[in-house]
C-alpha positions in Angstrom: -40.5 -26.1 6.5 -38.1 -28.0 3.6 -39.3 -25.7 0.4 -37.5 -22.7 2.4 -34.3 -24.1 2.8 -34.2 -25.5 -0.2 -35.2 -21.4 -1.3 -32.8 -20.5 1.3 -30.2 -22.3 0.5 -28.7 -20.8 -3.0 -29.2 -17.2 -1.3 -27.2 -17.8 1.6 -24.4 -19.2 -1.1 -24.1 -16.8 -3.3 -23.7 -14.2 -0.4 -20.6 -16.1 0.9 -19.2 -16.7 -2.8 -20.0 -12.8 -3.0 -18.9 -11.2 0.6 -15.7 -13.2 0.0 -13.6 -10.3 -0.4 -9.5 -11.5 -2.6 -6.9 -10.6 0.0 -5.0 -7.1 -1.9 -1.7 -8.0 -1.9 0.1 -3.8 -1.3 3.3 -5.7 -3.4 1.7 -6.5 -6.2 -0.3 -2.9 -6.8 3.1 -1.0 -6.0 5.2 -3.5 -9.0 2.0 -2.7 -10.9 3.0 1.2 -10.6 6.6 1.0 -10.1 6.7 -0.8 -14.2 3.3 1.8 -15.3 6.1 4.7 -14.2 9.2 3.6 -15.3 11.2 3.9 -12.5 14.6 1.8 -11.3 14.7 0.8 -7.8 14.1 -1.9 -5.3 10.8 -2.7 -4.0 10.9 -3.9 0.0 7.6 -5.8 0.9 6.0 -7.9 3.8 5.9 -10.8 1.3 9.6 -11.1 0.9 11.0 -13.3 2.9 13.7 -12.8 5.2 17.5 -12.4 4.0 16.0 -12.3 0.6 15.7 -9.5 -2.1 12.8 -6.9 -0.4 13.3 -7.9 2.6 14.0 -5.3 5.8 13.5 -6.0 9.2 11.1 -4.6 11.5 14.6 -1.6 13.3 14.8 -0.6 9.6 11.2 0.1 9.3 11.0 1.8 12.3 13.5 3.8 12.1 12.2 4.8 8.5 9.0 5.3 9.3 7.9 6.5 12.8 4.8 4.8 12.5 4.2 5.7 16.6 2.0 2.7 17.3 1.2 -1.1 15.3 2.7 -1.4 12.2 0.2 -2.9 8.8 0.7 -6.6 7.7 0.6 -5.6 4.5 3.0 -3.2 2.9 5.5 -2.4 0.3 7.6 0.0 -0.4 10.1 1.3 -3.5 12.8 3.3 -2.9 15.2 4.8 -6.4 18.7 4.1 -6.7 19.3 7.5 -7.7 21.2 9.3 -5.0 20.2 12.8 -6.4 16.8 12.6 -5.8 14.8 11.2 -3.0 11.7 9.3 -4.9 10.1 6.9 -2.9 6.8 5.5 -2.3 5.0 2.8 -0.2 1.4 0.9 -1.1 0.4 0.5 2.8 -2.8 -1.6 3.3 -5.1 -1.0 6.9 -7.0 -3.2 9.1 -9.1 -1.3 10.8 -10.1 3.0 10.9 -7.3 3.5 13.7 -4.8 2.1 11.9 -5.5 3.6 8.3 -5.4 7.5 10.6 -2.0 6.3 12.0 -0.5 5.1 8.7 -1.8 8.3 6.7 0.3 10.8 9.2 2.7 8.4 8.5 3.1 9.0 5.6 3.0 13.0 6.2 5.5 12.6 7.9 7.9 10.8 5.8 6.9 13.2 2.5 8.0 16.4 5.0 11.1 14.3 5.9 12.2 13.7 1.7 10.8 16.7 0.1 9.4 18.8 2.5 5.9 18.8 -0.1 6.6 18.9 -3.5 5.2 16.9 -6.1 4.8 14.6 -3.5 1.1 13.4 -1.8 -1.0 10.6 0.0 -4.2 8.3 -1.3 -6.3 7.1 0.8 -8.8 4.7 -1.2 -10.8 2.2 1.8 -8.1 0.3 3.9 -5.0 1.2 1.3 -2.8 4.0 2.0 -0.2 4.8 -0.5 2.4 8.0 -0.7 4.9 9.3 -2.7 7.7 11.4 -3.7 8.5 10.6 -7.6 9.9 14.0 -9.4 6.7 13.9 -11.1 3.5 14.0 -9.0 1.2 14.1 -11.3 1.7 11.5 -13.3 2.4 9.1 -10.1 -0.9 11.0 -8.7 -3.1 10.0 -12.6 -1.2 6.7 -12.8 -2.0 5.6 -9.4 -5.6 6.4 -9.6 -5.8 4.1 -12.8 -4.1 1.8 -11.3 -7.1 1.6 -8.0 -9.8 1.5 -10.3 
């Protein structure tokens, strides 16, 4: 019995360590994208403290995004600082398949409101949903896919 336990313990420890995933940060992903893209604006985030830069109240968020339900707890949104074009993008880390579908619909609706779909797209990768209405849609899509790798 002791020999079996000694053999199984290392396997259990390895499995436990490998199955612990690092928490994905929507803010870190979006910051990396914006840095690579070279856009100017503000990143609003669920990680921002109330009253600080990048903080959005839930009421404002619900007016910008018609979520129709629960909003992800881990999100980051970029709004550009130029009024001539509605360039924005967002990253949402979803905790369920239902939420992911709801967020995708929300992103498509936001795109329709902003740009009608021109140069815009939504990417889903695992539990991450990203949308963009950046002016150079092809470049934005290429950069975001590179970040996800």
